[in-house]
C-alpha positions, 0 to 999 in steps of 0.5 A: 539435468534430466529430471526435476532438481530435488532437495538431495540435488541441492544439497549435493551441489552445495555441500550441505545436508538436506536439513540445511537446505530445508533451513535455508528455505523455511528458516534462513535466519538459522543458517550461516550467511556463507552457507545460505549463500551456497545453497541459494546459488545452488537453487538458482543454478539448478532451477529447484522449486519446492514441491508446494503440496508436500510443503503444505502437508509438512508445515500444516500451512496453506501457503495462501494469503487472503486479500479482499477484492474491493469494489472500488469506483472512480479513477483511483481504483486503478491503484488497488489493481496495481497493488494486487498485481504487485502482491501476487509477484511478491508472494510468488517469490516466496512460494505463496498464493494469493486468495481473493475474496469479496465482502459487502462491508468491513463487518461482512469482511470480518465474517469471511475472516472467520470462514477462511481461518476455520477452514485453514484456507489461508495462513494470514491476511493483507488488508487495505483501505484502513480507517478509524476504528477498524473492526477487521484489525480488532478481530484479527488481533483478538484471534491471533491471526497474523496479518498486515495492512496497507494503511496505517492503524489510524486513530492511535496516539503512536503510529510507531507503537502500533499493535499490528504490522502495517505499511504505508506511503507517506502521504503528508510528504507527497502533498508537501513536496507538491505544494513546495514545488508550487510555492517555488514556482511563484504560486501563492494562493495554493488551495487543497482539495480533499476528502471530509475528515476524519480520513486518515489518508485524506487528513495526512495528505491535507496536512502536507499541504497546510505545513508547506504553506505555513513554512514557506509563508509564516501564515495559515492558508488564505481563507476558502482554500481548504476544500473538501468533497467526496472522491467523485469527478462532478463533486470536485468540479462543483466544490471548485466552482462553489469556491470561486463563486465565494471569492477563493480563487486558488492560483494552484491546487493540490488534491487528495486523488486523481479523481478530485484533481480531474474534477478541479481540472474541469472547473479551472481549466489547464491554465491553473496547475492541478496536482493529483494523488495515485498517478493513475492512467488517467492522469497520464493521459490528461497530462495531470501532475500527480504523486506516485505511490511505490506499489511494488515496494509496498507489496514487498514490505507487506509480505516481508512483514508477514514472513521475515526472511522465510517462506512461511507466515510468522506468528502475528506480530508488529513492525511497520514501513512508511515509504516515500512517494514521488511526484511526477510533474507533467505540463 
């Protein structure tokens, strides 16, 4: 075509009305499947792209999702970076943009929510790093602002009945698989190095290790093999060295993060298998086995929970996705 394709061009190519094309773009659930396929084929063949500015004026939506850009220290900061890239791609497929903002702490993040909502700058939010008694989700729910969390609403009795949508990776399953593999390889004193409790993600990963040991041996893990420290390489090295001094000598170790795994490797050397979590570039570079999170799938699920099958953010709702990780074995 000599000019950019329009809604009228798509309608003519698909043999439908302009309203049907609009419905296919914004409310595909009301369009018959065969008709929707014809319209989507015409959009693809003609290379049609909706006029974003006109759409924002028509729908009174910003076509923007807000996400806090956290200051993450340590090796595992790469996970958030990869997630944000995947989220931008997933949002772009729906004609949405991502607005990044900073905040000093969760309370300041709530203040940023209020500012962005009052200015109609965003249609909804994607939250990361959820924790017990999270004030961010409380404020958003109370103000009926659409949002989804990457991370479960820790602390509630029934995750399946959560009051807001969430997507997460099954940390218990990842640590369980890693531990079961080490047990099958003949290791019997498998330790765990995690974060101090309560920690939603950390406690789930610890539970996977614990359950795998009990299922395989019929006994609780040996005394002194359940270790904790802050997510810091030097702290992890010290925690493992201190355990050795008290006689707790693991013949393999599962860790809640690659940061902890790297510190444990410094303490144990290459002869003792160490498995991290997040499969960061550092883990790959030093040959650490690690649990990989499917971040592209996480981002796609987050956008789907916020937008359904359409191209606009839905009213605040519920729903969840718990995705399976995989262990990347090295060495």
